[in-house]
Phi, psi and omega in degrees: 000143181301130182255017179289143178282149186242146176267173180296329177290331177289327189260348189303314184294317181292331183269355189302327182260020179236174175275358186277143170228157179262127170228089190308139015263033186219165165257139182235144169209144176232142180227155172247144178229178186286332182196182182293322182298321180290323176295320178294320177295323175301311180300321181295318179294321177295322179300322179296316179294319181298320177295322179297319181273350186055043179211117195243133181273163164276134182231134174239124183254143171219185178288110180069023179213149177210137182235135178243141174229123184242130178204146175264094188296330180290337179261347179078028180172202182271134178231180178302329178299320180291321178297316180298316180293321179300316180296320179293321178296318179298322178299318178296317179301316180297318180294328182268352182075025177283132183267142179288135169272111190273001177294127183293143177285166175208156169227159193228146171225156175253126180252130180241119174289138182208148170258353182218072183304315183295327182289332182254352186305306185292328177304310182286324179297310183288316183299323181268350184069033185264170177237150178285137178217136176276128179229106182061240184265003182225168179245137178226174177257135183227148174293120182296341177274351180072027184253305186278161180298147173289160176239130174231160188242125183255114185289135177254119177218102355280177178302140176257113186265357185262015182213161176295151183273347179232132175219166180255145172245133172242123179261127180232160176304144184307319182293342183261350193296310184296323177296322178295317178300314180298322179294321178296318178297319179293335180273011176106005180281164176239135176280116179277317175196143169242024182302328186255007178295146008270013177290315173199152172243142176255123180235162180217150174278183187292345178258007175089005177286129190262147174225130174257124172268119191236155169240166179209127174234000000 
């Protein structure tokens, strides 16, 4: 099977009839069920399919809820294997009467401006109990449990004294990004720049604290 990575435009048509959306480097879907036992049974049926395909999802179970995250870690993103598994999971959901949770997923990172990345790296790594991880062309710090936001360091040359040194990034599915930006503006935000859109928009609250709404393919 082709191991090429796919963008959200590549997967949109195949995912249209499923609960899955792409938020690279993964596909996400959440479902609600009647109780914990039904969610557990859903997970068990998916496990059987995953073993059959030799491609296994991340699964989070709750009372009457189940979340799937699919990614081809050897390829560094979403591949045809993930699409096939997503379609099979949706079929199981339909058979079991599991309802899609349509709230879009998001992931978060903390960005720290720095003129001395090496000088502050270990402080944050040790203080947060994080581990170093290579992501594409850069290295960031990540929670080894996969729960808390990752931390990355943005080099300042020269130092920028007119802005906060720490800001948050929220990554949302590409199709949701512009609506999120409009909602932030309606909530009192200010657009600082859309120069890099649709990759990211920089917004700020009334006190100048910045939030970047980002997409990733």
